[in-house]
N, C-alpha and C positions, 0 to 999 in steps of 0.2 A: 545878791548875785548879779554881776554885770553880764554883758552880752558874751555868749560863748564864741570862741574862735574855733572853727572846725576845719577839717581837711588840710591842716598844716603839714602833717606827716605824709610822706609818700611811701613807696615800696621799700625805701632804705633811708629813713630819717627825713630831715628837712633839708631841702636843697633849692637853690636859686642862683641867679647871677649875683656875685658878691657885691655888697653895698647897694643892692636893689631889692625890691620886694620884701620877702621874709628874711633875707640874709643881710639886713642892715644891723650894725652893732647894737642899736637900741632893742631890736627884737631878739637878738641872740642873748643879750643880757637878761631879758625877761624870761626867755626860754630856760636859761640856766637857773634862774630863781625858781621857776616852776618845777624843774627837775629836783632841785634841792628840797623844796617844800613837799614834793611827792615822796621823797625818801623819809623826810622828817615825820610825816603823818603815818608812815609805815614802820615806825619804831626806831628810826636812825636820826636822832636830833642833831648830831654833830658828825656828819658823814665825811669821809675823805674820798674824793673823786679824782680819778686820773684823767688827764687831757693829753691826747696825741694828735699830731697833724701830718698832713702830707707836705709837699714842697711848694704849694701855691703862694704867690705874693700876698694874697689876702688872709692867709692863715694867722699871721701875727696880729692883725687887726681884730679878727674874730676870736682869737685866743684871749686877747685882753678883755673882750666883752664877756666871754664865758667865765674867765677868772673873777672879774668883778661881780658878776651875777652870783656865782657860787659863794664867794666869800661874804657878800652882803646878806646872803640867806643863811649864814652860819656854817657853811661847808668849808673844809680844808681842801686844798688843791695840790695834786702831785703832777708836775709838768714832766712829760716823757720826751718832749721834743718831736722831731720827725721820726716816725715809726709806723710800720704797717698797721692796718686796722686790727689784724689778729694779734699784733704785739700789745695793743691796748687791752684786748680781751685777756691775754696771758698775764699782763701786769695786774689787772684787777684780781685775778685768782691767786697769783703768786704772792702779792703783797697784802692779800685779804682786805681789799677795799670795799667800799659800799657801792661803787659803780664807776663807770668810765664814760668819757665823751671823745668822739673822733671828729676832727675838723677835716673834712675831705668831701670832694664831689666825685670820688672814685674815677670812673672812666670819662667823665665829662671834660670839656675843654677848660683851659686855665681860668677863664673869666667866671666860671661857676665855683661855688663852694657849698658846703653843707655841714650839718651836725647830726650825728647819730649817737645813741646812748646804749650802754650796756648795764645790765643789773649786776649784782654782787657775784653771780656765777660766771660772769664774762659772756653772757648771752644777750643778744639784741632784744630790746623790749618788745612785748607783745602788742597787738593792736589795742587791746583793752588798756594797757599801761600808757600807751601813747595818747589814747583818747582821754585818760585821766589827766595827763599833763596839759593837754589842750584846754581842759575845763579849768584848771588852775589859772591859765592865762586870762580867763575872763572873770575870775573870782576876786572880790575885793580883798580877800585875805592875803593875796599875793603882795599887795602894796602895804598891807599892815604888818606883814612878817618882817620885822626889823630887829634882829639881834643886836645887842650893844655890848660894849666892854669886852670881856674875855670870850664872849660868845661869837664875836666876829671871826670869820675864817681867815686862814693864812695860806700862803702859797710857797711851795718849795720845789726845787728841781730834783728829779730822780738822779741817783748817782750813775747808774749804768744800765738803764732799762733794756737797751738793745743788746748789750752784752749778756744779760740774763736770759733774754729771749733766744739768742743764738745758742747759748750753752744748752738750753732746754731742747732745741731742735737737734743739735748734734748728738745729744744723749739718746735721742729716739732712733738714730740710725746706727748706733753702736760702732762697729769697726768697718762699716760699709765704705768702700773706696770708689772713686771715679777715675782712677789712674789710667784706665784703658781708653778713656773717652776724650774726644775734642768736642767742645760745646760752645754755643752762642747763648748768651743770657741777656735778655732785653728787659731793663728795669723801668721803662716808660717815663724816665726822668721824674720818678715819683718817690714814694715812701720806702720802697723796697731796696734801694741801692746799697746801703751799708750792710743790712742784714744778709742780703743775697751774696754780696762779695765775701763777707766774713765766713758764711757757711760753705759756699762752693769752693772757695780757696782752701778751706780747712780739709776738704775731701780730696785735695791734690789731683785735680784732673790733668790729663796730658796737656790740654790747652783750653783756656777759657777766654772767650772774647766777649767783652761787655758792651752793650749798646744802651742808649737812653740813660746814661749814668752821669750826665752833666746838667743838672737842673739849674735854671736861672730864675725860677719863680713864675715864668710865663710859658714854658715849653713842656709842661707835664702833658702826657698823652699826645703830643704833637708829632705825628708821623712815626710814632714808636708804640710799643706795647701791644696788648691784645686787640686794641681797636685798629691797629695798622699792622696786622700779623705778617703782611707781605714784606715788611722791613726785615723781620726775623728770618723769613723764608729765603729772601735774597742773600742774607748774610751767611746762612747755613750752607747754601750752594757755593758761594764765593770762597768760604773758608774751608770747604770740604769737611765740615763738621759732622759728627755722628748724630747730633740732634740739637734743637734749639729750645729754649725756655723763654716764654714771654709773660710778663706780669702786667697788671693794670696799675693805675696811678696810686691806689691805696694798698695794693698788694694782696687783696683778698681773692683775686682771680688769677688763674694760670692756664695757659695753653701750651702745647708742645708742637714742634715741627720735626718731622723725621729727616733722615739724611737725603731723601729725594725731594725735600722741600714741601712735603704734604702736611696739611694740618692734622693734628691729633687733638680733637676737641674734648669737652667734658664728658660726653657720652662714652667715648673710647677709654678715657681715664677711669671712669666708673666701672666699666667692664673689666678692666685689668685689676683694679683694686678689689672689686667684689670677689674675684676668684682667689686672689691672694689672701684676703681676710677670711674667706670661708675655709681655706686650707689651714689657717692658723686657729680656727675656731673663734674668730673675733668679729664676725659679721652681724651677729644678732639675728633678727627675724627676716632680714632682707635688705633691699636697697630702696632709697627714696629718690625720685627724680621728678622734675616738674613736667607740666603738660607740654613743654617745648621739646623734651627729649625725643629722639628718633625712635620710631617703632622697632627698628633693628635692635636697639638696646634691650627692649623687652623680650624679643625673640631669643637673643643670645643668652640672656640671663635665665630664661626658661629652660634652655638646653642644659644649663648647669644646675637646675633645680633651685634657682634663687628667685624668690618673689620680688616684683617691682611694685612699689606704691607711688601713685602720682599725687602731686600737690600743685597749688598755684605757684606762679613765678615769684622768686625772691628767696634768698638763702635763709631768712628767718622762718619762712613757711616750711622750707625743707627741714629745718631743725625741729620745728613744732611737730611735724609729721613723723620725724624720727623718734621723738619722744613718745608719741601716741602708739606707734607700731613696734617699739623696742628694736628699731633698726640702728646699727652703728655706723652706717655709711649712707651718705646722701649728697646730692649735688645738682648742678645745672649744666646744661650743654655749653653755656658760656664760660665755664671754668671755675665757678664757685663750688668747692668741694669741702665737705665736713667729714672728718674721720673722728668720730666721737670719743674714742679712747684716748685721742691725743689733743684735740682742740674742740672749742665750743662755738666756732663760727668759721666762715669761709677763710681759708688760710693758704695762699698760693705757695708759700715756702714749704709748709708741711706737706701739701699735696705733691709738689714736685719731687721732694725727697722720697716720699713713700711710693710714688709711682715708679721712680727709678729703681728703688729697692725691690719692688714687686716684680718688675720685669726681669731683674737679675735673678731673683730666687725662683721664679717660675720658668726661667729659661726662655723668655719671650724676646726675640729681637725687635727692638723698637721700629726698625725699618720695615717690618712685615705686618705690623698691626693693622694698618689701613687695608691691606689685601685680605685679611681675615674677617674684617668687620662688615663690609658691604652695606652701608646704610641706605635706607630709602632716600631717593632724591628729595631734597627740601628746598623751599624758596621762602625766604623771609623778606617781607616788604613792609617798609615804614611809610605810612600815609599821613602827611601833615594835614590837619583839619583845624578849623576855627571854632567848631562846636563840640569840642572833646567831651565835655561833661554831659551832653545830651544825646550824642549820636548812638551810643551803645544800647539805649533803651527805646530808640525810635522804631515804630512798627515797620517802616519801609526798610530800615537797616536789618532788622531781625528777619524779615521775610527774604531779604537778599541772601543772608547767610544760609537760611534753610534751603534756598534754591541751589546754592553751590554745594552744600552738603549732599543734596540728592544727586548732583552731577558726578560726584566722586565716590559715592557710597560703594563700599566693598573693595575699593582700589586704593584708598588713601584717607586722609583726614584734613580738616580745616580747623584752625584755631585762631581766634581773634581776641586781642586784649588792648587796653589803653596803656600807653606809656605812663610810668609813674612820675616822670620828671619833665616830659616835653609834650607839646600839643600834637600828639601823634596817635594813630591807631596802628598797632603792630599786627600783621597778618602772617600766619605760618601756613603754607600749603605743603603737603607731603603725600607722596604716593609713587607707585611704580606703574609705568605705562601711561602716564598722564603728561600732557603738554602744560607743565606748570607755568611757564612763561606767559602763554596766551590766557590761561585762567586768571593769573594774577593781574594782567593788563586789563582784562574785562572787569574784574572785581574792583580794582582801584578806580577805574573810570566811574563805576556806579556809586562808589563811596563818595567821590568828589561831587557827584551830582546831588546826592542826598545832603551832604555837608553844605553845599551852596544854598540849597533850599532852606535849610535850618538857619543859616546865617542871615538870609533875607528876612525870615520871620522875626528873628531877634532884633 
């Protein structure tokens, strides 16, 4: 057994600047071989694995590496082309494949890219599965696993994977129509462009204005999409639209904008969907949300007699908690939503359609949702640090958190976590009657001081 490679996977697959670090073709090829070996040792010696990408320039390079890795390890490859992450999950289930791989860095800038894997259910791999794949990377068996002759894999292009995905989505909304609405749809110059256009145009809106629909390989998430929601907000006001829909680069997240230009985030979307699904008898035991979701969501769900189960940040943790609690709805404030009767991963297109249908069937004007919800004030602060791996366990840092928790006890909450992809500590402060700005400023200053001391020791 060779040296184990650890901590390769983050909160959503493997991610880095493309052609640097772990996102070089050589590493991606080995990662593909490790995933194929992982499947083979679990009873699938000749798997077929789907590959989908977003619109980044580096996707072609990394797809070639993934293809070569899969085929050299005896796996066949089905190329889906540019397709949302959820489209890959759908394809794995629809075509009964052994697994899938998505080449995308989601909401990150164009210079980043990443790889995330699905199992045969179209579900993102668990922590244990990812740890097993990392172990294969350091195992001599990975280099010895060399199928020959007819056992070498082949690669083919899917005939119409987006068409199949679109048909599935349209079938889920039956005869629902958007003919009364003018809307803005921001595709983030990413993977959702064709799917969103095909679906929304089929629902015959009064008017649909598309933004972020001209990708050039370098402009994904650039000034558009959920990371720049103000672009959608400005367009809604300019066009006099009834609402706006904004996706991220790989299409697994969605946020809305009401006709007044106000954000409708994942918490509000969950609140609406929970009531709709409960009325249909399709909610299960309750709703799963992450520790980042607003306390107001819990309060509003309690009024409806709907339990809320909390989990760590990340849509795969949402899914795992949904499994454990028998919940059929879960999601994140950031717009990752899973409606388990329809999809097995965050799906921006499915969420947007079901949200619009829910509002229609419940008689909820989209323009009034923000007035009804009244969230607790929140402040999210990203603090760049040089000692990311050590700071969360440092005694001075832990005591600092306890100090600030005592300051806001009974009036709000403080939550701190590490970024899974960047050298940052993410701080969430929430509460009513608190000067969140001043509290955050003080806290950030203290974190920088501790980080500097750690950096000097290193």
